[in-house]
Legacy VTK file of the C-alpha trace (Angstrom):
# vtk DataFile Version 3.0
C-alpha trace
ASCII
DATASET POLYDATA
POINTS 561 float
84.402 -96.211 84.178
84.983 -96.043 87.874
88.546 -94.926 89.060
89.638 -95.790 92.647
92.825 -93.626 92.993
95.780 -93.032 90.709
98.687 -94.303 92.804
100.302 -97.704 92.700
97.795 -100.406 93.628
94.792 -98.277 92.675
92.302 -99.811 90.159
89.928 -98.728 87.464
86.698 -100.578 86.481
84.999 -100.342 83.102
81.468 -101.250 82.109
79.819 -101.321 78.633
76.672 -99.343 77.938
73.405 -101.261 77.775
73.195 -103.240 74.503
76.989 -103.451 74.167
79.359 -106.171 75.328
83.130 -106.322 75.840
84.853 -108.088 72.987
88.535 -107.395 73.849
90.584 -105.826 76.726
90.068 -105.868 80.490
87.092 -104.615 82.510
89.437 -103.989 85.528
93.019 -102.529 85.444
95.568 -101.642 88.215
98.138 -98.918 88.511
101.536 -100.711 88.645
104.945 -99.546 89.974
106.300 -98.209 86.734
103.386 -95.772 86.530
101.427 -97.642 83.862
98.060 -99.437 83.950
97.916 -103.195 83.634
96.199 -104.870 80.692
94.426 -103.148 77.807
91.344 -100.976 77.741
88.232 -102.961 76.784
86.369 -102.653 73.480
82.596 -102.589 73.726
80.630 -103.620 70.664
76.964 -103.657 69.872
75.348 -107.067 70.293
72.440 -108.212 68.071
69.601 -110.183 69.588
69.321 -113.837 68.661
68.277 -113.903 64.984
66.044 -116.893 65.464
65.944 -120.390 63.990
63.456 -121.526 61.306
61.452 -124.665 61.965
62.854 -127.687 60.115
66.184 -125.859 59.625
69.585 -125.157 61.106
72.092 -122.322 61.159
75.826 -121.720 60.930
77.761 -118.742 62.362
80.396 -116.699 60.562
82.436 -114.871 63.168
81.596 -114.551 66.890
77.837 -115.173 67.306
75.600 -112.073 67.491
78.548 -109.610 67.406
78.674 -106.650 65.026
79.959 -107.877 61.643
79.130 -111.499 62.294
76.716 -113.407 60.055
74.387 -116.343 60.276
73.702 -118.773 57.404
70.515 -120.848 57.339
70.022 -124.324 55.984
66.885 -126.453 55.709
66.511 -130.117 56.602
66.150 -132.665 53.729
62.717 -132.458 52.161
62.388 -128.713 52.837
63.193 -125.606 50.835
64.479 -122.267 52.159
62.178 -119.362 51.452
63.674 -115.920 52.276
67.161 -114.718 53.188
69.808 -117.428 53.336
72.400 -115.128 55.022
71.938 -112.324 57.561
74.500 -109.924 59.046
74.687 -108.209 62.464
74.897 -104.446 61.855
76.443 -101.708 63.979
72.905 -100.584 64.858
72.274 -103.916 66.577
69.825 -105.021 63.892
70.055 -107.999 61.540
69.812 -107.564 57.786
66.911 -109.264 56.095
64.208 -111.346 57.741
64.126 -114.747 59.356
63.498 -117.192 56.489
61.236 -120.200 56.534
61.795 -123.858 55.695
58.758 -125.060 53.781
58.065 -128.572 52.570
59.865 -128.973 49.255
57.870 -129.347 46.061
58.346 -132.752 44.552
57.685 -134.228 41.141
56.271 -137.639 40.399
58.685 -140.252 39.199
59.091 -139.536 35.455
59.461 -143.255 34.788
61.953 -145.241 32.914
62.658 -145.332 29.159
62.787 -148.640 27.452
66.340 -149.638 26.467
67.838 -146.711 28.403
69.766 -146.212 31.611
68.663 -143.503 33.980
70.739 -141.210 36.251
69.139 -139.093 39.015
71.101 -136.022 40.106
70.034 -133.927 43.112
67.675 -136.369 44.964
67.346 -139.876 46.174
64.508 -141.765 44.472
61.651 -142.233 45.137
61.717 -138.542 46.127
62.350 -136.020 43.344
62.846 -132.546 44.726
62.669 -129.241 42.753
65.837 -128.933 40.676
66.422 -132.669 40.415
67.705 -133.724 37.019
67.022 -137.087 35.389
69.302 -138.036 32.558
68.578 -140.844 30.089
71.188 -142.612 27.939
70.261 -145.179 25.368
71.976 -148.544 25.179
73.761 -149.007 21.858
72.925 -149.388 19.019
69.776 -147.412 19.857
69.735 -143.600 19.745
67.742 -141.172 21.817
64.854 -139.243 20.303
63.829 -136.232 22.289
65.487 -134.562 25.299
68.040 -136.678 27.142
67.623 -134.606 30.351
64.550 -133.545 32.259
64.362 -131.273 35.342
61.872 -131.072 38.146
60.257 -127.632 38.288
58.898 -125.741 41.284
55.336 -126.379 40.104
55.774 -130.153 40.454
56.113 -130.859 36.738
59.039 -132.042 34.591
60.575 -130.126 31.734
60.118 -131.474 28.214
58.667 -134.848 27.306
59.786 -138.417 27.904
62.308 -139.441 25.219
62.399 -142.843 23.478
65.272 -145.050 22.424
64.946 -146.551 19.000
66.885 -148.049 16.107
64.390 -146.635 13.637
64.879 -143.534 11.547
63.220 -140.419 13.044
63.056 -136.947 11.542
62.937 -133.738 13.586
60.280 -131.146 12.926
61.608 -128.754 10.272
59.060 -126.083 11.270
56.415 -124.281 9.263
57.524 -121.516 6.955
56.205 -117.984 7.505
52.787 -117.457 5.849
52.446 -121.217 5.169
50.030 -123.932 6.196
51.253 -127.454 6.872
49.426 -130.778 6.964
51.048 -133.837 8.529
50.294 -137.142 6.905
51.396 -140.141 8.978
52.798 -143.227 7.329
50.203 -145.433 5.681
49.014 -148.299 7.843
51.291 -151.290 7.337
53.873 -149.283 5.496
57.337 -150.470 6.414
60.767 -150.887 4.925
62.809 -148.294 3.286
61.686 -146.739 -0.054
64.543 -148.625 -1.718
63.233 -152.022 -0.482
59.691 -151.261 -1.552
60.858 -150.229 -5.040
62.932 -153.379 -5.446
59.905 -155.415 -4.423
57.739 -153.724 -7.044
60.425 -154.359 -9.712
60.499 -158.078 -8.852
56.685 -158.213 -9.144
56.799 -156.351 -12.464
59.126 -159.034 -13.949
56.904 -161.814 -12.659
59.178 -162.781 -9.767
58.307 -163.242 -6.134
60.584 -161.776 -3.471
61.921 -164.241 -0.891
60.004 -164.126 2.346
63.221 -164.341 4.321
66.865 -163.821 3.457
69.239 -164.983 6.236
71.464 -162.208 7.438
75.184 -162.763 7.787
75.107 -161.160 11.255
71.632 -161.390 12.810
72.717 -159.303 15.759
73.278 -156.269 13.558
70.341 -153.903 12.933
69.207 -152.924 9.438
71.695 -150.539 7.925
68.901 -148.229 7.001
66.975 -148.563 10.252
63.868 -149.696 8.359
60.676 -151.363 9.399
62.068 -154.864 9.626
64.313 -155.051 12.712
67.065 -157.492 11.908
68.071 -157.523 15.547
64.653 -158.925 16.214
63.022 -157.636 19.306
62.300 -153.932 19.105
58.930 -152.820 17.730
58.795 -149.355 16.299
57.801 -146.816 18.977
54.066 -146.143 19.028
54.507 -142.542 20.036
57.415 -140.106 19.649
58.111 -136.991 21.671
56.612 -133.797 20.157
58.615 -132.455 17.259
59.737 -135.852 15.937
58.180 -137.919 13.148
58.382 -141.503 11.997
59.849 -142.812 8.748
57.624 -142.106 5.731
55.697 -139.315 7.443
54.793 -136.665 4.853
54.492 -132.898 5.289
52.270 -131.141 2.801
52.692 -127.334 2.434
50.507 -124.620 1.039
50.413 -120.838 1.444
47.901 -119.228 3.770
46.361 -116.935 1.172
46.260 -116.079 -2.550
48.675 -113.279 -1.906
51.599 -115.653 -1.484
53.032 -118.259 -3.826
54.813 -121.432 -2.675
58.464 -121.669 -3.721
60.020 -125.049 -3.322
58.546 -128.551 -2.875
54.924 -128.780 -1.718
55.611 -132.112 -0.021
58.461 -133.493 2.053
58.934 -137.074 3.257
60.871 -138.442 6.279
63.614 -140.601 4.730
65.527 -143.529 6.098
68.592 -141.538 7.166
66.523 -139.291 9.413
66.362 -136.322 7.036
63.479 -134.822 5.114
63.447 -134.959 1.349
63.860 -131.742 -0.532
64.426 -128.306 0.890
62.175 -126.252 3.110
59.678 -124.298 0.956
58.872 -120.658 1.410
55.821 -118.561 0.746
56.806 -115.453 -1.225
54.433 -112.546 -1.766
52.964 -112.449 -5.252
54.280 -109.197 -6.771
52.956 -106.765 -9.284
49.325 -107.988 -9.474
46.677 -105.280 -9.498
43.103 -106.387 -8.637
41.689 -102.912 -9.217
39.846 -101.574 -12.310
42.014 -101.379 -15.435
41.382 -97.734 -16.348
43.047 -96.461 -19.578
45.232 -94.378 -17.998
49.784 -86.055 -10.568
49.662 -83.494 -12.648
46.825 -83.674 -15.148
46.565 -87.371 -14.368
43.619 -89.678 -13.817
41.977 -90.505 -10.543
42.751 -94.156 -9.740
40.254 -96.772 -8.570
40.558 -97.942 -4.986
43.045 -100.848 -4.819
44.242 -100.294 -8.413
47.804 -99.660 -7.163
48.050 -101.854 -4.036
51.824 -101.308 -3.684
51.400 -97.550 -3.143
52.634 -96.392 0.231
51.883 -93.058 1.920
54.866 -91.544 3.785
53.737 -89.181 6.536
56.074 -86.834 8.420
55.567 -84.908 11.633
55.268 -81.244 10.643
54.316 -77.917 12.284
51.998 -75.399 10.670
52.003 -71.616 11.009
49.947 -71.723 14.203
52.356 -74.079 15.922
50.157 -77.163 15.584
52.134 -80.357 15.141
50.639 -83.194 13.075
51.486 -85.944 10.552
51.224 -84.822 6.940
51.368 -86.943 3.798
54.563 -85.661 2.221
55.817 -88.435 -0.035
54.867 -91.695 -1.690
56.642 -95.058 -1.614
56.227 -98.612 -2.856
55.645 -101.902 -1.011
58.463 -104.415 -1.652
57.140 -107.142 0.642
55.184 -107.349 3.851
58.049 -105.708 5.866
59.918 -103.268 3.592
58.950 -99.982 1.827
61.105 -98.142 -0.661
60.996 -94.383 -1.172
63.169 -91.444 -2.129
65.998 -90.625 0.232
65.102 -86.922 0.290
61.717 -87.908 1.791
63.367 -89.194 5.020
66.297 -86.778 5.419
66.616 -83.165 6.470
66.600 -80.549 3.669
69.904 -80.311 1.762
71.353 -82.982 4.022
71.846 -86.740 4.137
71.076 -86.773 7.910
68.145 -89.145 8.562
65.160 -87.856 10.458
64.114 -89.386 13.776
62.111 -92.585 13.515
59.406 -91.081 15.703
58.743 -88.362 13.107
57.625 -90.672 10.353
54.888 -93.256 9.764
53.643 -95.223 6.829
50.092 -96.049 5.649
49.257 -98.810 3.201
46.017 -99.473 1.361
45.302 -95.751 1.393
43.269 -94.021 -1.339
42.135 -90.684 0.083
44.702 -88.098 1.172
42.476 -86.970 4.072
43.102 -89.314 7.004
39.526 -88.828 8.200
38.426 -90.757 5.064
40.631 -93.789 5.792
38.655 -96.987 6.049
39.276 -100.283 7.826
41.440 -101.500 4.945
44.124 -98.911 5.597
47.050 -100.217 7.657
49.239 -97.828 9.664
52.806 -98.504 10.766
55.551 -96.964 12.798
59.107 -97.363 11.391
61.671 -99.690 12.890
64.584 -98.866 10.548
65.545 -96.274 7.893
68.369 -97.029 5.513
69.426 -94.245 3.169
71.815 -95.185 0.362
75.343 -94.381 1.592
76.066 -92.432 -1.631
72.988 -90.291 -1.570
73.876 -86.760 -2.757
71.247 -84.285 -1.446
72.145 -81.464 -3.896
72.139 -83.412 -7.170
69.696 -86.099 -5.764
71.980 -88.823 -7.148
71.297 -92.248 -5.465
68.056 -90.838 -4.142
66.757 -94.042 -2.552
65.920 -95.236 0.941
64.430 -98.367 2.530
61.956 -98.264 5.486
61.432 -101.321 7.651
57.980 -101.473 9.153
57.609 -101.962 12.931
55.477 -105.096 12.207
54.613 -107.092 9.169
51.835 -105.852 6.963
48.864 -108.041 6.140
48.632 -108.599 2.408
45.169 -107.922 1.030
43.553 -106.812 -2.227
44.574 -103.248 -1.176
48.091 -104.073 0.043
50.413 -106.041 -2.256
54.095 -105.769 -3.244
55.318 -104.545 -6.637
57.914 -106.515 -8.616
61.539 -105.395 -8.643
63.170 -104.824 -12.055
65.665 -107.052 -13.789
68.288 -106.163 -16.338
65.950 -107.414 -19.066
62.877 -105.437 -17.914
64.904 -102.258 -17.508
66.413 -102.567 -20.954
62.920 -103.016 -22.386
61.005 -100.510 -20.349
63.474 -97.587 -20.128
63.891 -97.111 -23.850
62.889 -93.660 -25.138
59.167 -93.602 -25.911
58.235 -96.509 -23.602
55.366 -95.505 -21.298
55.222 -96.043 -17.594
52.628 -95.059 -14.957
53.569 -92.547 -12.233
51.409 -92.698 -9.111
50.846 -90.270 -6.202
48.948 -87.708 -4.213
51.049 -84.724 -5.447
50.083 -81.274 -6.596
47.545 -81.182 -9.447
47.119 -78.750 -12.350
44.912 -76.536 -10.020
47.858 -76.041 -7.595
46.084 -78.070 -4.934
47.351 -81.435 -3.642
45.365 -84.447 -4.891
42.477 -85.505 -2.687
42.632 -89.012 -4.098
45.370 -91.194 -5.406
46.067 -90.366 -9.071
48.147 -91.869 -11.870
49.471 -90.606 -15.142
51.037 -92.245 -18.204
54.389 -90.691 -19.019
56.838 -91.672 -21.784
60.553 -92.241 -21.086
62.803 -89.490 -22.511
66.358 -90.000 -23.711
68.772 -88.651 -20.974
70.660 -86.456 -23.417
67.430 -84.983 -24.740
66.331 -84.340 -21.143
69.608 -82.476 -20.241
69.565 -80.468 -23.479
65.924 -79.378 -22.889
66.841 -78.035 -19.463
69.938 -76.367 -20.837
67.785 -74.431 -23.363
65.914 -73.049 -20.335
69.229 -72.087 -18.728
68.707 -74.765 -16.062
71.842 -76.767 -15.521
71.432 -80.295 -14.270
72.933 -83.691 -14.873
71.013 -86.858 -15.514
73.312 -89.471 -13.958
73.522 -93.141 -14.823
71.306 -93.759 -11.729
68.461 -91.625 -13.194
66.113 -91.432 -16.109
63.671 -88.802 -17.371
60.021 -89.095 -18.404
57.313 -86.763 -19.456
55.858 -84.928 -22.489
57.558 -82.298 -24.648
54.495 -80.114 -24.311
54.288 -80.622 -20.590
50.907 -80.761 -18.867
51.299 -84.337 -17.526
53.999 -84.670 -14.880
54.845 -85.873 -11.390
54.920 -82.992 -8.922
55.426 -81.960 -5.316
54.054 -84.604 -3.022
54.665 -87.373 -5.525
58.332 -87.749 -4.465
59.333 -91.292 -3.612
56.263 -92.688 -5.337
56.520 -95.449 -7.954
56.661 -95.371 -11.750
55.682 -98.796 -12.942
55.674 -100.620 -16.273
53.533 -103.620 -17.213
55.164 -106.788 -18.468
53.988 -110.317 -19.399
50.762 -111.611 -20.948
47.549 -113.052 -19.562
47.848 -114.443 -16.081
51.527 -113.617 -16.111
50.953 -109.873 -16.392
52.851 -108.004 -13.733
53.681 -104.427 -12.862
57.410 -103.764 -12.424
58.861 -100.900 -10.388
61.404 -99.343 -12.651
61.771 -96.027 -10.860
60.895 -93.596 -8.004
59.785 -89.986 -8.464
62.880 -87.950 -7.513
63.041 -84.442 -8.934
61.456 -81.954 -11.299
61.929 -78.466 -12.778
62.616 -75.776 -10.202
60.243 -73.556 -12.190
57.162 -75.776 -11.608
55.346 -78.853 -12.778
53.987 -79.853 -16.173
56.037 -77.166 -18.088
57.012 -77.750 -21.709
60.464 -79.344 -22.206
60.969 -79.696 -18.448
60.753 -83.360 -17.742
60.536 -85.276 -14.467
63.511 -87.122 -13.011
63.251 -90.620 -11.647
65.569 -92.999 -9.767
66.660 -95.851 -12.067
65.833 -98.605 -9.631
67.660 -101.511 -11.297
70.927 -99.859 -10.333
70.017 -100.469 -6.691
68.514 -103.992 -6.812
71.634 -105.571 -5.271
71.604 -103.003 -2.441
67.884 -103.541 -1.894
68.317 -107.332 -1.715
71.009 -107.000 0.915
68.272 -105.793 3.257
65.094 -107.576 2.260
LINES 2 563
301 0 1 2 3 4 5 6 7 8 9 10 11 12 13 14 15 16 17 18 19 20 21 22 23 24 25 26 27 28 29 30 31 32 33 34 35 36 37 38 39 40 41 42 43 44 45 46 47 48 49 50 51 52 53 54 55 56 57 58 59 60 61 62 63 64 65 66 67 68 69 70 71 72 73 74 75 76 77 78 79 80 81 82 83 84 85 86 87 88 89 90 91 92 93 94 95 96 97 98 99 100 101 102 103 104 105 106 107 108 109 110 111 112 113 114 115 116 117 118 119 120 121 122 123 124 125 126 127 128 129 130 131 132 133 134 135 136 137 138 139 140 141 142 143 144 145 146 147 148 149 150 151 152 153 154 155 156 157 158 159 160 161 162 163 164 165 166 167 168 169 170 171 172 173 174 175 176 177 178 179 180 181 182 183 184 185 186 187 188 189 190 191 192 193 194 195 196 197 198 199 200 201 202 203 204 205 206 207 208 209 210 211 212 213 214 215 216 217 218 219 220 221 222 223 224 225 226 227 228 229 230 231 232 233 234 235 236 237 238 239 240 241 242 243 244 245 246 247 248 249 250 251 252 253 254 255 256 257 258 259 260 261 262 263 264 265 266 267 268 269 270 271 272 273 274 275 276 277 278 279 280 281 282 283 284 285 286 287 288 289 290 291 292 293 294 295 296 297 298 299 300
260 301 302 303 304 305 306 307 308 309 310 311 312 313 314 315 316 317 318 319 320 321 322 323 324 325 326 327 328 329 330 331 332 333 334 335 336 337 338 339 340 341 342 343 344 345 346 347 348 349 350 351 352 353 354 355 356 357 358 359 360 361 362 363 364 365 366 367 368 369 370 371 372 373 374 375 376 377 378 379 380 381 382 383 384 385 386 387 388 389 390 391 392 393 394 395 396 397 398 399 400 401 402 403 404 405 406 407 408 409 410 411 412 413 414 415 416 417 418 419 420 421 422 423 424 425 426 427 428 429 430 431 432 433 434 435 436 437 438 439 440 441 442 443 444 445 446 447 448 449 450 451 452 453 454 455 456 457 458 459 460 461 462 463 464 465 466 467 468 469 470 471 472 473 474 475 476 477 478 479 480 481 482 483 484 485 486 487 488 489 490 491 492 493 494 495 496 497 498 499 500 501 502 503 504 505 506 507 508 509 510 511 512 513 514 515 516 517 518 519 520 521 522 523 524 525 526 527 528 529 530 531 532 533 534 535 536 537 538 539 540 541 542 543 544 545 546 547 548 549 550 551 552 553 554 555 556 557 558 559 560
């Protein structure tokens, strides 16, 4: 600022610093008679350099060009696409945000073509050019209907989404999918097969009675298509489409299903046919795991129990928890057993997955499950052992940690198990099996890696036959030892009056199974889980083992699996 006097008629001149320009006010002002200066003082603002112009593009200004706070918006000429920043702002520092974009030649798609008996709309481009993002919409002319996707879009890689649809009067069925663990064969219609199933049956009936069907029956309204959309087009003119878009099948196509392995059994129809109304016959089948089948050696029958054969109890699960020993070393330790319900769910005792004397569930990271396991020592695991992290733990909401009532929990594996000779599910009980198996004197087989008669944990999976004991007898036997406990309606007892054979520490959560059926229908049914025992020790006379009565929880189990 330069001041030339301060009396009437004197003037003052302003100048902006380099890089700044006047935006408002006056660069020169005079002292007037009333002692004030004329005009307003100027405002100098930072000016940004020209932001540039992309080749094959244009720009629009927001605000006064190149002034602080103004913006420039870029556009590309037809046939070009903008790559980079569409909008840039002039900052107080005199710099532009972003970078100068480029206008590159737009990716185009080939003409997708027309569809017979359909009208086509092009949105976003002018044919014969189809730029990225262009949509082509097909609509069939009545009475035809579209099969496939009515709309396709041009992608940046120069291809179109989806497949070209067709317009047809013929019945078409959509792909119903392939069930989990199933194999599907697609059998196309037999050559020359046409007409609806009803027409073909009527023709066969006429032939059976020695009559010949008329070669032609005049229709009352030749312009109307067949009501069933069958092979003979009454409208005369449209052949059946030779090819359909993926995921659609012609009338009379058959789908034949089977399960991928012997460990699954098909439930539902093994064959479905595309019918004249565009629906498949029957319901979608499923492949269900075969339960309760043991491929292992049938030994006569884990306290004082027998060593099992590898694979004899393929539903046995090993529950390992993260523990810390006296030296501070943290490792996973086999602490409980469980049972395989299907290729995704394991059942065990609730107290195996909760904190001591609590219903609070342990962290998922502190537990893992092994299936197909025989040896306790992890170093002896072979390639048939499958290891899993846990995705979900569900403890029964009425679990009582002090009485161990409702002592049941479900574990969802982080991925599906592969069913093999060493990994198979056990059968859930029914009211009938429970009534038959849980009568006093009936014998079940308890399985686990628990403490043996030597006081050491079992090195190999063991099993023991134990008879069911009447609940009143069980309570009275404990009362005689001055041990007060209640066998609730959700429990049962098993063991020998003289003791010696019993489930023990480390067997908790493991299965007690009973065999049912004859011949090929023989199955092992999971009637209970090892839950509790005498506080004085295992295998003691008149101190029986306590088990979860699993039938009481079948409805709860089925709500998850």
